[in-house]
BADOZA-288768 format. One line per 2 residues: their letters; for each residue x, y, z of C-alpha. Coordinates in steps of 0.2 Angstrom, whole numbers. Layout:
N
A) X Y Z  ...
END
This chain:
898
XX) 466 -77 -200  455 -87 -193
XX) 458 -107 -189  447 -110 -203
XX) 453 -100 -216  473 -106 -211
XX) 474 -122 -218  488 -126 -232
XX) 481 -124 -248  484 -142 -254
XX) 474 -151 -239  458 -139 -244
XX) 456 -148 -260  448 -163 -268
XX) 467 -172 -266  465 -174 -249
XX) 462 -189 -241  445 -193 -234
XX) 443 -208 -221  426 -215 -222
XX) 410 -209 -213  408 -226 -204
XX) 425 -222 -192  426 -236 -177
XX) 441 -223 -173  452 -207 -171
XX) 462 -199 -181  476 -207 -169
XX) 471 -225 -171  463 -227 -154
XX) 444 -234 -154  430 -221 -150
XX) 428 -224 -129  409 -224 -130
XX) 404 -218 -110  412 -199 -119
XX) 391 -203 -129  383 -208 -117
XX) 371 -198 -105  380 -197 -89
XX) 368 -207 -75  359 -197 -62
XX) 360 -203 -45  343 -208 -34
XX) 342 -191 -24  343 -181 -39
XX) 334 -167 -38  323 -160 -53
XX) 322 -144 -52  307 -135 -63
XX) 312 -120 -63  332 -123 -71
XX) 322 -138 -83  312 -121 -91
XX) 326 -110 -91  335 -126 -102
XX) 320 -128 -114  323 -107 -121
XX) 338 -119 -129  327 -123 -140
XX) 325 -107 -147  345 -98 -149
XX) 360 -106 -158  368 -106 -143
XX) 368 -112 -122  377 -110 -111
XX) 378 -118 -91  393 -112 -84
XX) 396 -114 -66  412 -120 -53
XX) 416 -137 -52  399 -147 -42
XX) 387 -135 -47  375 -149 -57
XX) 379 -141 -71  380 -160 -81
XX) 366 -169 -72  353 -155 -73
XX) 357 -156 -94  360 -172 -95
XX) 341 -175 -86  334 -161 -99
XX) 341 -171 -112  335 -186 -105
XX) 318 -179 -111  320 -174 -128
XX) 314 -179 -144  331 -185 -153
XX) 341 -183 -162  350 -178 -146
XX) 369 -179 -146  381 -181 -130
XX) 399 -176 -131  409 -178 -112
XX) 425 -171 -113  441 -178 -103
XX) 460 -174 -99  466 -180 -113
XX) 469 -174 -134  456 -161 -139
XX) 465 -154 -154  454 -150 -168
XX) 457 -166 -177  453 -175 -162
XX) 440 -164 -157  429 -166 -173
XX) 429 -181 -173  421 -183 -160
XX) 408 -170 -162  405 -185 -181
XX) 407 -195 -170  393 -190 -156
XX) 380 -186 -170  381 -203 -178
XX) 377 -210 -161  363 -199 -158
XX) 356 -205 -176  359 -187 -185
XX) 375 -196 -194  383 -183 -208
XX) 384 -190 -224  401 -197 -236
XX) 403 -180 -245  408 -171 -224
XX) 422 -186 -223  430 -188 -207
XX) 446 -180 -198  460 -190 -201
XX) 476 -177 -195  475 -173 -176
XX) 482 -157 -174  469 -150 -189
XX) 456 -151 -200  446 -145 -219
XX) 439 -129 -223  428 -141 -235
XX) 424 -154 -221  416 -140 -208
XX) 409 -131 -222  401 -147 -228
XX) 393 -149 -212  385 -131 -209
XX) 380 -136 -226  370 -152 -221
XX) 366 -144 -203  358 -130 -212
XX) 347 -141 -224  340 -152 -209
XX) 322 -156 -206  321 -161 -188
XX) 337 -147 -179  351 -157 -170
XX) 352 -154 -150  370 -155 -145
XX) 378 -154 -126  398 -152 -128
XX) 399 -158 -108  417 -150 -98
XX) 421 -140 -112  430 -130 -101
XX) 445 -144 -105  443 -139 -122
XX) 456 -126 -123  464 -123 -143
XX) 457 -106 -149  457 -113 -166
XX) 442 -129 -158  432 -111 -152
XX) 434 -101 -171  431 -119 -182
XX) 415 -123 -169  408 -101 -169
XX) 410 -108 -192  398 -121 -187
XX) 386 -116 -177  385 -100 -188
XX) 384 -108 -205  372 -121 -200
XX) 360 -108 -195  344 -116 -186
XX) 348 -135 -188  359 -134 -174
XX) 357 -131 -157  371 -131 -146
XX) 373 -133 -126  389 -129 -120
XX) 392 -134 -102  409 -129 -96
XX) 418 -120 -77  423 -107 -88
XX) 420 -92 -101  422 -102 -120
XX) 432 -91 -132  418 -90 -141
XX) 410 -70 -147  396 -72 -135
XX) 392 -56 -137  388 -57 -153
XX) 373 -68 -150  367 -60 -132
XX) 367 -45 -141  352 -53 -155
XX) 345 -61 -141  353 -78 -148
XX) 361 -84 -130  351 -94 -115
XX) 364 -94 -101  361 -101 -84
XX) 377 -96 -72  383 -98 -53
XX) 369 -89 -47  354 -95 -54
XX) 363 -114 -53  362 -112 -31
XX) 350 -121 -22  337 -111 -13
XX) 332 -116 2  318 -125 -2
XX) 328 -137 -14  342 -138 -1
XX) 329 -144 11  319 -155 -4
XX) 340 -161 -9  341 -169 9
XX) 326 -175 11  331 -187 -3
XX) 347 -189 8  336 -199 22
XX) 341 -182 33  324 -171 36
XX) 328 -153 44  318 -138 47
XX) 317 -126 31  327 -114 45
XX) 340 -127 44  343 -130 25
XX) 342 -110 23  357 -108 35
XX) 367 -122 25  364 -113 11
XX) 370 -97 16  385 -108 22
XX) 384 -115 5  380 -103 -4
XX) 370 -116 -13  384 -124 -21
XX) 376 -145 -25  389 -152 -21
XX) 393 -145 -7  375 -149 0
XX) 375 -166 -7  391 -171 1
XX) 386 -163 18  368 -175 19
XX) 377 -190 16  389 -185 32
XX) 373 -178 40  366 -194 38
XX) 380 -204 47  376 -193 61
XX) 366 -194 77  359 -177 77
XX) 359 -173 56  352 -155 59
XX) 367 -150 74  380 -159 62
XX) 374 -146 47  376 -132 61
XX) 393 -135 65  402 -147 52
XX) 418 -143 50  424 -142 32
XX) 438 -143 34  436 -160 38
XX) 424 -167 27  421 -171 11
XX) 421 -157 3  436 -153 6
XX) 441 -168 -2  432 -164 -18
XX) 436 -144 -17  454 -149 -16
XX) 457 -161 -27  443 -151 -43
XX) 451 -133 -37  466 -132 -29
XX) 478 -143 -35  472 -140 -55
XX) 481 -124 -51  499 -119 -53
XX) 508 -117 -40  511 -98 -39
XX) 493 -97 -39  490 -110 -27
XX) 502 -101 -16  489 -84 -18
XX) 473 -93 -13  480 -102 3
XX) 486 -81 9  471 -75 2
XX) 462 -85 13  464 -76 30
XX) 453 -63 21  435 -58 20
XX) 440 -49 5  452 -43 -7
XX) 458 -35 -22  474 -36 -33
XX) 483 -24 -22  481 -32 -6
XX) 483 -50 -13  500 -44 -20
XX) 504 -37 -1  502 -55 5
XX) 509 -62 -8  524 -52 -9
XX) 522 -52 -29  515 -41 -43
XX) 502 -52 -54  489 -56 -41
XX) 477 -45 -53  480 -57 -71
XX) 477 -72 -56  461 -66 -49
XX) 455 -62 -64  458 -78 -73
XX) 453 -89 -54  435 -79 -57
XX) 434 -85 -77  435 -102 -72
XX) 423 -101 -59  436 -105 -46
XX) 426 -102 -30  434 -83 -31
XX) 416 -72 -30  419 -55 -40
XX) 410 -43 -30  415 -25 -42
XX) 423 -13 -41  440 -24 -42
XX) 436 -33 -25  435 -53 -23
XX) 430 -64 -13  431 -83 -10
XX) 418 -97 -7  413 -98 12
XX) 418 -118 12  434 -114 -1
XX) 440 -101 9  437 -110 26
XX) 449 -126 18  460 -118 12
XX) 462 -106 29  466 -124 38
XX) 479 -131 20  489 -115 26
XX) 489 -119 44  495 -137 35
XX) 506 -129 23  515 -114 29
XX) 511 -114 48  516 -100 57
XX) 513 -88 43  495 -82 47
XX) 497 -68 59  510 -61 49
XX) 499 -63 33  485 -55 47
XX) 499 -41 48  503 -38 32
XX) 483 -36 25  481 -26 41
XX) 497 -13 39  488 -10 19
XX) 471 -9 25  475 3 38
XX) 485 14 25  468 12 10
XX) 456 18 26  447 3 27
XX) 445 3 47  434 -11 52
XX) 443 -25 44  461 -16 47
XX) 455 -17 69  449 -35 62
XX) 465 -41 52  475 -33 69
XX) 466 -44 83  469 -61 71
XX) 490 -55 71  485 -51 90
XX) 494 -35 85  483 -23 99
XX) 494 -10 97  493 -8 78
XX) 473 -10 81  474 2 97
XX) 483 15 83  473 12 70
XX) 457 15 80  461 30 91
XX) 471 40 75  455 36 64
XX) 448 47 78  434 31 80
XX) 436 28 100  418 34 99
XX) 412 19 92  415 9 105
XX) 401 17 115  388 20 100
XX) 383 15 82  378 0 75
XX) 394 -11 79  400 -4 94
XX) 398 -23 105  406 -33 89
XX) 421 -17 92  421 -18 114
XX) 420 -39 111  435 -39 99
XX) 445 -27 113  444 -38 124
XX) 456 -51 118  470 -37 123
XX) 481 -41 137  490 -31 150
XX) 506 -31 137  502 -21 125
XX) 506 -4 133  505 12 122
XX) 493 26 123  483 21 111
XX) 481 4 120  478 13 139
XX) 466 26 130  457 8 122
XX) 455 3 142  449 18 148
XX) 436 18 135  432 2 143
XX) 433 3 160  421 21 160
XX) 407 13 149  406 0 164
XX) 408 14 176  423 7 182
XX) 432 26 188  445 20 196
XX) 452 8 184  447 18 171
XX) 456 34 177  471 23 178
XX) 473 19 159  468 38 155
XX) 481 47 165  493 35 160
XX) 491 39 141  489 56 145
XX) 507 58 152  514 45 137
XX) 505 60 125  512 75 135
XX) 531 67 133  527 62 112
XX) 534 77 102  522 71 88
XX) 505 77 82  493 67 90
XX) 476 79 89  465 66 87
XX) 473 56 104  471 70 114
XX) 454 73 109  448 59 114
XX) 456 60 129  445 73 131
XX) 432 66 127  434 51 139
XX) 438 67 153  422 71 149
XX) 414 55 153  424 52 171
XX) 418 70 175  401 65 170
XX) 405 48 182  409 58 197
XX) 395 77 194  408 86 192
XX) 402 101 182  420 111 180
XX) 431 96 174  416 93 162
XX) 418 111 155  437 111 153
XX) 437 94 146  423 103 135
XX) 433 120 133  448 107 124
XX) 440 99 114  434 114 106
XX) 454 120 104  459 102 98
XX) 445 102 82  452 115 75
XX) 471 101 73  461 89 70
XX) 459 86 47  441 92 44
XX) 437 73 35  439 65 53
XX) 425 76 62  415 74 48
XX) 419 54 46  415 55 67
XX) 400 64 72  397 52 84
XX) 410 58 94  407 72 96
XX) 389 69 100  396 59 116
XX) 403 73 123  388 86 121
XX) 378 74 128  391 68 142
XX) 391 90 148  374 89 147
XX) 370 76 158  381 84 172
XX) 376 100 172  357 93 173
XX) 365 86 186  371 100 194
XX) 354 111 190  358 122 178
XX) 342 117 168  345 130 156
XX) 363 126 152  358 107 151
XX) 344 111 139  356 118 127
XX) 367 110 123  356 95 125
XX) 345 100 112  361 101 101
XX) 363 82 99  344 79 99
XX) 341 91 85  358 86 77
XX) 353 76 57  351 55 63
XX) 365 40 56  368 25 64
XX) 384 33 74  374 43 84
XX) 358 36 87  365 32 105
XX) 370 49 110  353 54 105
XX) 343 44 113  351 48 130
XX) 350 69 125  330 65 121
XX) 330 54 140  340 70 148
XX) 326 84 140  314 72 140
XX) 319 75 165  321 91 162
XX) 306 94 156  297 83 170
XX) 306 92 181  300 108 176
XX) 284 103 179  279 98 161
XX) 272 78 160  263 80 144
XX) 280 89 135  292 75 146
XX) 279 60 141  286 64 124
XX) 301 68 122  302 48 132
XX) 291 39 119  302 46 108
XX) 320 39 118  313 25 122
XX) 307 23 102  325 24 97
XX) 328 6 105  315 0 94
XX) 327 -8 83  337 -23 81
XX) 355 -22 89  365 -25 106
XX) 359 -15 121  358 0 122
XX) 365 14 134  355 23 150
XX) 344 34 137  331 24 134
XX) 332 21 154  331 38 160
XX) 315 38 146  304 23 155
XX) 308 34 172  302 50 166
XX) 285 38 159  285 29 178
XX) 287 47 183  274 52 173
XX) 260 36 177  263 41 193
XX) 257 57 194  242 48 181
XX) 240 34 196  242 23 182
XX) 254 14 196  254 -3 189
XX) 260 4 171  276 13 181
XX) 280 -2 192  283 -11 174
XX) 293 2 167  301 1 182
XX) 306 -15 182  308 -14 162
XX) 324 0 166  331 -12 179
XX) 335 -26 166  345 -10 153
XX) 362 -10 157  361 10 167
XX) 375 8 177  373 11 196
XX) 388 25 195  377 37 181
XX) 372 53 192  356 55 184
XX) 352 39 181  352 33 200
XX) 343 50 204  329 47 190
XX) 328 28 195  328 35 216
XX) 314 48 214  306 38 204
XX) 304 23 214  302 33 229
XX) 287 42 224  277 24 218
XX) 280 18 235  273 36 244
XX) 257 33 229  258 17 237
XX) 257 20 257  273 14 259
XX) 283 27 267  298 17 273
XX) 303 8 257  300 24 251
XX) 312 32 262  324 19 259
XX) 322 20 241  324 40 239
XX) 344 40 242  353 35 225
XX) 371 34 232  381 39 221
XX) 396 48 226  399 66 218
XX) 409 79 216  394 91 216
XX) 379 92 226  363 90 215
XX) 349 103 222  333 93 214
XX) 343 73 217  343 85 235
XX) 325 90 235  318 76 231
XX) 325 62 241  321 78 258
XX) 303 79 250  298 58 252
XX) 308 59 271  296 74 274
XX) 282 66 268  287 50 277
XX) 287 63 295  273 68 291
XX) 264 52 288  269 47 304
XX) 262 59 315  279 72 317
XX) 275 87 308  288 97 315
XX) 300 83 308  291 85 294
XX) 295 105 291  316 102 295
XX) 317 91 282  311 102 270
XX) 322 116 272  335 108 259
XX) 319 116 247  318 134 237
XX) 311 139 224  325 136 213
XX) 316 120 209  300 124 206
XX) 291 106 206  300 103 222
XX) 293 120 232  274 117 227
XX) 278 100 234  285 105 250
XX) 275 118 249  259 107 251
XX) 268 96 265  269 112 274
XX) 252 116 276  250 100 278
XX) 257 102 293  251 115 297
XX) 262 130 291  254 140 281
XX) 263 154 281  280 144 276
XX) 269 135 264  262 150 256
XX) 283 160 259  285 145 247
XX) 273 150 231  278 167 233
XX) 297 161 229  293 152 214
XX) 298 165 198  283 166 186
XX) 290 158 171  285 149 155
XX) 296 135 160  286 128 176
XX) 271 118 168  255 112 174
XX) 261 101 186  269 116 195
XX) 252 127 192  241 113 199
XX) 250 108 215  252 129 219
XX) 232 132 215  230 116 228
XX) 240 123 242  233 138 239
XX) 214 133 237  219 126 256
XX) 226 142 265  208 147 258
XX) 198 134 265  205 135 279
XX) 202 152 280  186 150 274
XX) 185 159 258  173 148 246
XX) 175 157 234  192 158 232
XX) 195 139 235  180 135 219
XX) 189 146 208  206 140 212
XX) 201 123 210  192 127 194
XX) 207 131 186  217 118 194
XX) 206 106 185  206 112 172
XX) 226 112 170  227 96 177
XX) 212 87 165  224 89 146
XX) 238 83 160  226 70 166
XX) 237 74 185  227 60 197
XX) 239 61 211  239 81 217
XX) 219 80 220  218 59 224
XX) 234 67 237  224 81 244
XX) 215 75 258  198 76 265
XX) 197 92 265  192 93 246
XX) 180 79 243  164 93 247
XX) 171 106 235  174 91 222
XX) 154 86 224  148 106 218
XX) 140 107 201  153 114 193
XX) 169 107 199  159 87 196
XX) 158 93 178  175 97 176
XX) 182 78 186  171 70 177
XX) 178 55 166  193 57 169
XX) 195 61 189  181 53 193
XX) 168 43 185  157 50 170
XX) 140 58 174  124 43 172
XX) 114 43 154  96 43 154
XX) 91 26 159  103 25 172
XX) 120 20 164  135 28 164
XX) 140 41 151  155 38 139
XX) 172 46 148  178 59 135
XX) 197 56 135  209 69 133
XX) 219 69 117  231 59 113
XX) 249 61 121  260 49 112
XX) 270 56 96  280 36 91
XX) 266 29 77  261 14 74
XX) 267 6 59  253 -1 49
XX) 256 -17 52  256 -14 72
XX) 241 -7 70  235 -23 60
XX) 244 -32 75  236 -22 89
XX) 218 -22 83  218 -40 82
XX) 223 -42 99  210 -29 106
XX) 199 -44 97  205 -56 108
XX) 215 -67 93  227 -75 97
XX) 248 -75 90  244 -89 78
XX) 230 -83 74  234 -65 71
XX) 248 -76 62  237 -82 48
XX) 223 -67 48  238 -56 43
XX) 246 -73 31  262 -70 42
XX) 272 -82 52  271 -81 71
XX) 287 -76 73  285 -60 61
XX) 268 -56 75  279 -58 89
XX) 290 -47 84  277 -34 78
XX) 271 -36 95  287 -33 103
XX) 287 -14 95  271 -9 102
XX) 274 -16 117  289 -4 117
XX) 282 10 109  268 9 123
XX) 278 7 138  270 -8 142
XX) 273 -28 144  257 -37 144
XX) 243 -37 129  230 -29 141
XX) 239 -17 144  244 -11 128
XX) 225 -14 123  222 -2 137
XX) 237 12 134  229 13 116
XX) 212 18 118  217 27 131
XX) 228 37 117  215 35 106
XX) 225 24 92  210 10 94
END
């Protein structure tokens, strides 16, 4: 039965006493408080927000309008400022914490109508009983409102203080039967007990809620200006992020910042719990709650998000679900995330955490521990780790990481840097297999073999003595063993680790393996790198291709990048510079995204690009690439990385004629369990070339004893040195020892052809010389291999000056022939070798760079910010492996991208 119909029969007849329509007191005999009918004054710093005013104007099209938001959201001032510009009749009624029984409520509503110039007739009457109101009064009022030529707009402010459900039913009755004669605006913190769904379904409800009430960064900046605080838009944006655009938080912060010598710094770093914001939230939100609800809010303040079950775990109660639902409904700074998850407003959370330490000292670590245990049971690993660390329970944190098979996340993935930072606070007192594994991972990732292996051995000893099913921990050990084998250059050890891992994979739940593909990718990358170091190129290629071709994902980016960098090095060592460049560019482009510094993969890619640039006689570009790789966290203990840097640097120094420096740079000085044949050969070649340049041909030949046909690129370079030392037979023997296999590329064939051509030149066989040079030029032109011809010596020049060979070299090795009129002809650039495409916007930026436009001019021309243009330029530099604008333009033109 409705509150309107639930009236005693005697109260519905004509015998009911009715007070005069003009009254100066309520049913209790108290005078009406005129302040409750007056529009609140707006402060001088009030900011009119036109978007909200425009939305409020829709109130004239709907019978009901709802402004619903938390305390301090600016609801009242918005409604008051809007109402002050409207034509009458506009009634205003504010509710306080007093008595709001039906009779009192309607007495004040009727007085609000009188105050705004829309007085009800004497037929309506006035309630005389504070607890009830007659049907006749409500029906007569609704009828009179319905008959009005000009509708009344009535604003009920702080309507959330009216909690009697009878009042809600009566109000809905009047609103419904007043038809278009009444436009009702409710300003409230909570959901009113009205059938909003019905109004919403037929388009008769205007709603402005918290999200719309929140200030935008631009509005926040304007509000700060009104308070006398001028800050950049980014500072206002940061403040909005922290306050969620909450009006009171912005205003109170602005008032405090105005007193600071550095307002921008204050707004960035102010302590919420020591500000007037804290006073406001504690008084307006926390202290309004029951003791049980206050306890709940204090305890969940240690959480970034929570659900009822998690909240119950922290409170040891079972009533969190209704309490949280009520807090959200009341706009008590508890925000719903969906799927029964909630979060506290950021400022409210800061203040509650500080209040927790005062009211319940010493409880915070235990709350974090309870949260960590609940989150671990329910599979929320990142939050488990964060709360375990906050509780200083490192056994729990490390155990969760290892049990989840997530130890690979310390090496790769978007959060690897944050995870490593989290465990960097772990002290030596934490001693469990899991904590030792985490220590080993940290030390090995920083190439600290001594400490890393000590922690790993200690973990393995404990796992051996443990009878529990610890397959995940043992598989983590296998991964770290593979990394240690890679850093020590030990193929037997890495293959043993791989075999152990393959067996343990059968014991680990399949869903964990699917969840953490990075573990397998990292393991195989370590295997492939170690096999490459040992010169087992085909075995290494097979393993690395498995990683590079695996489905992508954030957690496997780093191992995929490393695999591609290693594959690029394999291509280069097999004589395929173009293919190596494409692979290396793909590896380098993997770093073209935000995030922490990558591992060695992009470094290897840049080293390969540097070596290719030397072969093409692009020495400045090679130096820039070497400088870039030196800035990466590559680690001097990684044998492949160290050797790659050594031979690339040595080749560049040789190309510049700095033989003594080249010999010093050629030795990677990395201790390893096995000797790398290709690293040894590269060092021998540099040493031999230095001896030859110093006029010591015998010592040059002696240095080449370690070079064989098993390393084709090294073999042909050794043959070149042997021939220069006048050892034609030894040179041809080296060439004959190379097996004619598909895996050797043009870098091998070009250099081999030049050695044989010189041998033919010595023998006076001009026809053979020119035939061999023709083939060498054809192969080299496709790859733009210039160094082999530049290093060949004086004997080649007469042959290159002949017509057929001169035409083959024109435009890429020698200047293009002149056109009629004496002008040099355009070069014939080779087809582009780059596979990493520039985005459309990057291409737009690069085109304007080529037109010599400044960053500011490009930004204005493309309607972008200067910072966005700089970001695009950095991306272009990475993709083209250059450091400067001019180099980027030249490189793009070489690749026919401009």
